[in-house]
KEKE-3310 file (N, C-alpha, C; in steps of 0.2 Angstrom, whole numbers, plus 5000, padded with zeros to 4 digits):
npx = (4929:4916:4903:4885:4881:4891:4888:4876:4878:4887:4878:4868:4875:4880:4869:4866:4868:4882:4879:4869:4875:4885:4876:4870:4881:4885:4896:4909:4913:4925:4934:4938:4950:4948:4942:4952:4962:4956:4954:4967:4972:4964:4969:4982:4980:4974:4985:4994:4987:4986:5000:5003:4995:5001:5014:5010:5005:5017:5024:5017:5019:5033:5034:5027:5036:5047:5044:5046:5060:5063:5058:5066:5078:5075:5067:5053:5036:5027:5036:5040:5027:5026:5037:5034:5022:5011:4997:4997:4990:4992:5005:5006:4999:5007:5018:5013:5009:5022:5028:5020:5023:5037:5037:5030:5038:5049)
npy = (5294:5285:5291:5295:5293:5284:5273:5270:5267:5256:5247:5246:5242:5229:5221:5220:5212:5208:5210:5220:5231:5234:5238:5249:5258:5258:5251:5238:5227:5220:5228:5237:5243:5239:5227:5219:5220:5213:5200:5197:5196:5185:5175:5174:5170:5158:5151:5151:5142:5131:5127:5125:5113:5105:5104:5098:5086:5081:5080:5069:5059:5057:5053:5040:5034:5033:5023:5009:5009:5012:5001:4991:4994:4989:4995:4996:4994:5001:5011:5017:5022:5032:5040:5046:5051:5044:5033:5016:5007:5013:5012:4998:4995:5000:4992:4979:4981:4984:4972:4963:4969:4966:4952:4949:4954:4946)
npz = (5032:5027:5016:5016:5003:4998:5006:5001:4988:4989:4995:4985:4973:4978:4977:4963:4948:4937:4924:4925:4931:4921:4911:4917:4918:4905:4901:4899:4912:4912:4906:4915:4927:4940:4939:4932:4942:4952:4946:4944:4957:4961:4953:4957:4971:4968:4962:4973:4981:4973:4973:4986:4988:4979:4985:4998:4993:4988:5000:5006:4997:4998:5011:5010:5001:5009:5018:5014:5014:5028:5034:5029:5035:5047:5056:5066:5062:5070:5074:5062:5058:5068:5067:5054:5055:5052:5051:5058:5050:5038:5036:5036:5024:5014:5016:5013:4999:4994:4996:4988:4976:4974:4975:4963:4954:4954)
capx = (4923:4911:4897:4879:4881:4895:4885:4870:4881:4889:4872:4865:4879:4880:4863:4866:4872:4887:4876:4865:4880:4887:4870:4869:4886:4886:4903:4910:4917:4931:4938:4940:4956:4946:4941:4959:4966:4952:4956:4974:4972:4961:4973:4987:4977:4973:4991:4996:4983:4988:5007:5002:4992:5007:5019:5007:5005:5024:5026:5014:5022:5039:5033:5025:5042:5052:5041:5050:5067:5064:5057:5072:5083:5074:5063:5046:5030:5025:5041:5039:5021:5027:5042:5032:5016:5006:4994:5000:4987:4995:5012:5005:4996:5012:5022:5010:5010:5029:5030:5017:5027:5043:5036:5028:5044:5055)
capy = (5291:5284:5296:5291:5291:5279:5267:5268:5264:5249:5243:5245:5237:5222:5218:5220:5207:5211:5213:5226:5236:5235:5241:5255:5263:5257:5248:5231:5227:5217:5233:5241:5241:5235:5220:5216:5219:5207:5194:5195:5193:5178:5171:5173:5166:5151:5148:5149:5136:5125:5126:5122:5107:5101:5103:5093:5079:5079:5077:5063:5054:5056:5048:5034:5031:5031:5017:5002:5010:5012:4994:4987:4995:4985:4999:4993:4997:5006:5017:5021:5026:5037:5045:5049:5054:5041:5027:5010:5005:5016:5009:4991:4995:5001:4986:4974:4983:4983:4965:4961:4971:4963:4945:4948:4956:4941)
capz = (5034:5021:5016:5015:4996:4997:5009:4996:4982:4991:4996:4978:4969:4980:4975:4956:4944:4933:4918:4927:4932:4915:4908:4920:4916:4898:4900:4901:4918:4910:4903:4920:4931:4946:4936:4930:4948:4956:4942:4945:4964:4961:4950:4962:4976:4965:4961:4979:4984:4969:4975:4993:4987:4976:4991:5002:4990:4988:5006:5007:4993:5000:5017:5007:4998:5014:5022:5013:5016:5035:5036:5027:5040:5053:5060:5067:5059:5074:5074:5056:5058:5073:5063:5048:5057:5049:5055:5058:5045:5032:5035:5034:5017:5010:5017:5009:4992:4992:4996:4982:4970:4974:4973:4956:4949:4954)
cpx = (4919:4905:4891:4878:4885:4891:4879:4873:4884:4883:4869:4869:4880:4874:4862:4870:4877:4884:4872:4870:4883:4882:4870:4874:4888:4894:4903:4915:4924:4936:4941:4946:4954:4945:4947:4962:4962:4954:4963:4975:4969:4965:4979:4986:4976:4980:4994:4993:4985:4995:5007:5000:4997:5012:5016:5007:5012:5026:5023:5017:5029:5039:5032:5032:5047:5050:5045:5057:5068:5063:5063:5078:5081:5069:5056:5041:5027:5029:5040:5033:5022:5032:5039:5025:5010:5002:4998:4997:4990:5001:5011:5003:5002:5017:5019:5010:5017:5031:5027:5021:5033:5042:5033:5034:5050:5053)
cpy = (5291:5289:5291:5289:5285:5272:5265:5264:5257:5244:5241:5241:5230:5218:5217:5215:5211:5214:5219:5232:5238:5239:5248:5260:5262:5255:5241:5231:5224:5222:5237:5238:5237:5228:5216:5215:5213:5200:5192:5192:5186:5173:5169:5169:5158:5147:5146:5143:5130:5123:5122:5114:5102:5099:5097:5086:5076:5076:5070:5058:5052:5052:5041:5030:5029:5025:5011:5003:5009:5005:4990:4988:4992:4990:4996:4997:5003:5012:5021:5025:5033:5042:5049:5052:5051:5036:5021:5006:5007:5013:5002:4990:4995:4995:4981:4975:4982:4976:4961:4963:4967:4955:4944:4950:4951:4934)
cpz = (5028:5022:5015:5007:4994:5000:5004:4990:4983:4991:4989:4974:4971:4979:4967:4953:4940:4927:4920:4928:4926:4911:4911:4918:4909:4897:4901:4907:4917:4908:4909:4924:4937:4944:4935:4937:4952:4952:4944:4952:4965:4958:4954:4968:4974:4964:4968:4982:4980:4971:4981:4992:4984:4981:4996:4999:4989:4994:5008:5003:4995:5007:5015:5004:5003:5018:5021:5015:5024:5037:5034:5032:5047:5058:5060:5063:5063:5074:5068:5056:5063:5070:5058:5049:5053:5053:5054:5051:5038:5030:5033:5027:5013:5010:5012:5002:4990:4991:4990:4976:4969:4973:4966:4951:4949:4951)
residu = (MET:PRO:THR:ALA:ASP:TYR:ALA:TYR:ALA:VAL:TYR:LYS:PHE:SER:ASN:LEU:SER:ARG:GLU:GLU:VAL:GLU:ALA:MET:PHE:GLU:ILE:THR:LEU:GLN:GLU:THR:ARG:VAL:TYR:ARG:GLU:ALA:LYS:GLU:GLU:GLY:ARG:GLN:GLU:GLY:LEU:LYS:GLN:ALA:LEU:GLU:GLU:ILE:ARG:GLU:LYS:GLY:ARG:GLU:GLN:ALA:LYS:LEU:GLU:LEU:ILE:PRO:ARG:PHE:LEU:ASP:TYR:GLY:ILE:SER:ILE:GLU:GLU:VAL:ALA:GLN:LEU:LEU:ASP:LEU:THR:ILE:GLU:GLN:VAL:GLU:GLN:VAL:ARG:LEU:ALA:THR:GLU:GLN:GLU:SER:SER:THR:SER:THR)
# end
């Protein structure tokens, strides 16, 4: 169970800036293990978040790339939207863009 000294220290340090704590103890916080561990935890969390964003963008890109193929197989716009969990408007936009690309390339 935390002591009164512990509670005071937590209260006191939570109100001090990094510079004030460094001056109080005559250290550089970047040299401490707790700083390095916190930095590493932050880095790991940032990497996890970045990977998830990349995965999500990849999923969305894959869905968009499937639209023309599905439509070429004769699947209706409504069915494509439902299969890929997209709106009809999103499917229609990709269809129109694909048609424009194919008409300009021929």
